[in-house]
PyMOL CGO cylinders between C-alpha atoms (Angstrom):
from pymol import cmd
from pymol.cgo import CYLINDER

trace = [
    CYLINDER, 35.88, 14.52, -14.46, 32.65, 15.58, -12.84, 0.3, 1, 1, 1, 1, 1, 1,
    CYLINDER, 32.65, 15.58, -12.84, 30.07, 12.93, -12.31, 0.3, 1, 1, 1, 1, 1, 1,
    CYLINDER, 30.07, 12.93, -12.31, 26.56, 14.11, -12.89, 0.3, 1, 1, 1, 1, 1, 1,
    CYLINDER, 26.56, 14.11, -12.89, 24.00, 12.84, -10.47, 0.3, 1, 1, 1, 1, 1, 1,
    CYLINDER, 24.00, 12.84, -10.47, 20.73, 12.17, -12.21, 0.3, 1, 1, 1, 1, 1, 1,
    CYLINDER, 20.73, 12.17, -12.21, 17.54, 12.33, -10.25, 0.3, 1, 1, 1, 1, 1, 1,
    CYLINDER, 17.54, 12.33, -10.25, 16.16, 8.81, -10.01, 0.3, 1, 1, 1, 1, 1, 1,
    CYLINDER, 16.16, 8.81, -10.01, 12.58, 8.40, -8.86, 0.3, 1, 1, 1, 1, 1, 1,
    CYLINDER, 12.58, 8.40, -8.86, 12.54, 6.11, -5.84, 0.3, 1, 1, 1, 1, 1, 1,
    CYLINDER, 12.54, 6.11, -5.84, 9.54, 4.08, -6.89, 0.3, 1, 1, 1, 1, 1, 1,
    CYLINDER, 9.54, 4.08, -6.89, 5.95, 4.43, -5.93, 0.3, 1, 1, 1, 1, 1, 1,
    CYLINDER, 5.95, 4.43, -5.93, 4.07, 7.67, -5.46, 0.3, 1, 1, 1, 1, 1, 1,
    CYLINDER, 4.07, 7.67, -5.46, 2.36, 6.67, -2.22, 0.3, 1, 1, 1, 1, 1, 1,
    CYLINDER, 2.36, 6.67, -2.22, 5.66, 6.83, -0.32, 0.3, 1, 1, 1, 1, 1, 1,
    CYLINDER, 5.66, 6.83, -0.32, 6.40, 10.41, -1.36, 0.3, 1, 1, 1, 1, 1, 1,
    CYLINDER, 6.40, 10.41, -1.36, 5.93, 13.49, 0.78, 0.3, 1, 1, 1, 1, 1, 1,
    CYLINDER, 5.93, 13.49, 0.78, 3.03, 14.69, -1.35, 0.3, 1, 1, 1, 1, 1, 1,
    CYLINDER, 3.03, 14.69, -1.35, 1.17, 11.42, -0.85, 0.3, 1, 1, 1, 1, 1, 1,
    CYLINDER, 1.17, 11.42, -0.85, 1.61, 11.57, 2.92, 0.3, 1, 1, 1, 1, 1, 1,
    CYLINDER, 1.61, 11.57, 2.92, 0.31, 15.15, 3.04, 0.3, 1, 1, 1, 1, 1, 1,
    CYLINDER, 0.31, 15.15, 3.04, -2.61, 14.27, 0.77, 0.3, 1, 1, 1, 1, 1, 1,
    CYLINDER, -2.61, 14.27, 0.77, -3.45, 11.26, 2.93, 0.3, 1, 1, 1, 1, 1, 1,
    CYLINDER, -3.45, 11.26, 2.93, -3.35, 13.31, 6.12, 0.3, 1, 1, 1, 1, 1, 1,
    CYLINDER, -3.35, 13.31, 6.12, -5.65, 15.95, 4.64, 0.3, 1, 1, 1, 1, 1, 1,
    CYLINDER, -5.65, 15.95, 4.64, -8.05, 13.24, 3.43, 0.3, 1, 1, 1, 1, 1, 1,
    CYLINDER, -8.05, 13.24, 3.43, -8.20, 11.64, 6.89, 0.3, 1, 1, 1, 1, 1, 1,
    CYLINDER, -8.20, 11.64, 6.89, -8.85, 14.98, 8.58, 0.3, 1, 1, 1, 1, 1, 1,
    CYLINDER, -8.85, 14.98, 8.58, -11.55, 15.94, 6.08, 0.3, 1, 1, 1, 1, 1, 1,
    CYLINDER, -11.55, 15.94, 6.08, -13.11, 12.48, 6.35, 0.3, 1, 1, 1, 1, 1, 1,
    CYLINDER, -13.11, 12.48, 6.35, -13.24, 12.78, 10.13, 0.3, 1, 1, 1, 1, 1, 1,
    CYLINDER, -13.24, 12.78, 10.13, -15.03, 16.12, 10.02, 0.3, 1, 1, 1, 1, 1, 1,
    CYLINDER, -15.03, 16.12, 10.02, -17.45, 15.02, 7.30, 0.3, 1, 1, 1, 1, 1, 1,
    CYLINDER, -17.45, 15.02, 7.30, -18.39, 11.88, 9.25, 0.3, 1, 1, 1, 1, 1, 1,
    CYLINDER, -18.39, 11.88, 9.25, -18.69, 13.87, 12.47, 0.3, 1, 1, 1, 1, 1, 1,
    CYLINDER, -18.69, 13.87, 12.47, -21.04, 16.41, 10.93, 0.3, 1, 1, 1, 1, 1, 1,
    CYLINDER, -21.04, 16.41, 10.93, -23.21, 13.84, 9.15, 0.3, 1, 1, 1, 1, 1, 1,
    CYLINDER, -23.21, 13.84, 9.15, -23.23, 11.08, 11.77, 0.3, 1, 1, 1, 1, 1, 1,
    CYLINDER, -23.23, 11.08, 11.77, -27.03, 11.12, 12.18, 0.3, 1, 1, 1, 1, 1, 1,
    CYLINDER, -27.03, 11.12, 12.18, -27.49, 10.57, 8.45, 0.3, 1, 1, 1, 1, 1, 1,
    CYLINDER, -27.49, 10.57, 8.45, -24.98, 7.72, 8.30, 0.3, 1, 1, 1, 1, 1, 1,
    CYLINDER, -24.98, 7.72, 8.30, -26.25, 5.66, 11.24, 0.3, 1, 1, 1, 1, 1, 1,
    CYLINDER, -26.25, 5.66, 11.24, -29.48, 4.76, 9.47, 0.3, 1, 1, 1, 1, 1, 1,
    CYLINDER, -29.48, 4.76, 9.47, -27.69, 3.62, 6.33, 0.3, 1, 1, 1, 1, 1, 1,
    CYLINDER, -27.69, 3.62, 6.33, -25.01, 1.20, 7.59, 0.3, 1, 1, 1, 1, 1, 1,
    CYLINDER, -25.01, 1.20, 7.59, -26.35, -1.69, 5.49, 0.3, 1, 1, 1, 1, 1, 1,
    CYLINDER, -26.35, -1.69, 5.49, -26.14, 0.38, 2.30, 0.3, 1, 1, 1, 1, 1, 1,
    CYLINDER, -26.14, 0.38, 2.30, -22.65, 1.60, 3.14, 0.3, 1, 1, 1, 1, 1, 1,
    CYLINDER, -22.65, 1.60, 3.14, -21.53, -1.99, 3.74, 0.3, 1, 1, 1, 1, 1, 1,
    CYLINDER, -21.53, -1.99, 3.74, -22.96, -3.04, 0.38, 0.3, 1, 1, 1, 1, 1, 1,
    CYLINDER, -22.96, -3.04, 0.38, -21.18, -0.11, -1.28, 0.3, 1, 1, 1, 1, 1, 1,
    CYLINDER, -21.18, -0.11, -1.28, -17.93, -1.19, 0.31, 0.3, 1, 1, 1, 1, 1, 1,
    CYLINDER, -17.93, -1.19, 0.31, -18.00, -4.60, -1.43, 0.3, 1, 1, 1, 1, 1, 1,
    CYLINDER, -18.00, -4.60, -1.43, -17.54, -3.35, -5.03, 0.3, 1, 1, 1, 1, 1, 1,
    CYLINDER, -17.54, -3.35, -5.03, -15.03, -0.76, -3.87, 0.3, 1, 1, 1, 1, 1, 1,
    CYLINDER, -15.03, -0.76, -3.87, -12.93, -3.45, -2.19, 0.3, 1, 1, 1, 1, 1, 1,
    CYLINDER, -12.93, -3.45, -2.19, -13.28, -5.65, -5.28, 0.3, 1, 1, 1, 1, 1, 1,
    CYLINDER, -13.28, -5.65, -5.28, -12.11, -2.82, -7.54, 0.3, 1, 1, 1, 1, 1, 1,
    CYLINDER, -12.11, -2.82, -7.54, -9.01, -1.93, -5.49, 0.3, 1, 1, 1, 1, 1, 1,
    CYLINDER, -9.01, -1.93, -5.49, -8.18, -5.30, -3.93, 0.3, 1, 1, 1, 1, 1, 1,
    CYLINDER, -8.18, -5.30, -3.93, -7.27, -7.57, -6.81, 0.3, 1, 1, 1, 1, 1, 1,
    CYLINDER, -7.27, -7.57, -6.81, -3.90, -6.11, -7.75, 0.3, 1, 1, 1, 1, 1, 1,
    CYLINDER, -3.90, -6.11, -7.75, -4.13, -6.48, -11.50, 0.3, 1, 1, 1, 1, 1, 1,
    CYLINDER, -4.13, -6.48, -11.50, -5.53, -9.99, -12.11, 0.3, 1, 1, 1, 1, 1, 1,
    CYLINDER, -5.53, -9.99, -12.11, -2.34, -11.89, -12.83, 0.3, 1, 1, 1, 1, 1, 1,
    CYLINDER, -2.34, -11.89, -12.83, -0.02, -9.10, -13.81, 0.3, 1, 1, 1, 1, 1, 1,
    CYLINDER, -0.02, -9.10, -13.81, 3.41, -9.25, -12.29, 0.3, 1, 1, 1, 1, 1, 1,
    CYLINDER, 3.41, -9.25, -12.29, 3.82, -6.93, -9.30, 0.3, 1, 1, 1, 1, 1, 1,
    CYLINDER, 3.82, -6.93, -9.30, 7.57, -6.58, -9.73, 0.3, 1, 1, 1, 1, 1, 1,
]
cmd.load_cgo(trace, "trace")
């Protein structure tokens, strides 16, 4: 008679409330860290750009042929 509603996860974690809060905290902390250490970072832009290349390679490929369904 009674239908039980089962909790179904709605998919990916990055759309959840916890992910949004974590992202907001990370942006705020990143802003303050960059603001406090700006003098140190300005002399090292070339190194930061080179560091960005492997980071983008690591996160940007999407699984190398795996289905994203």
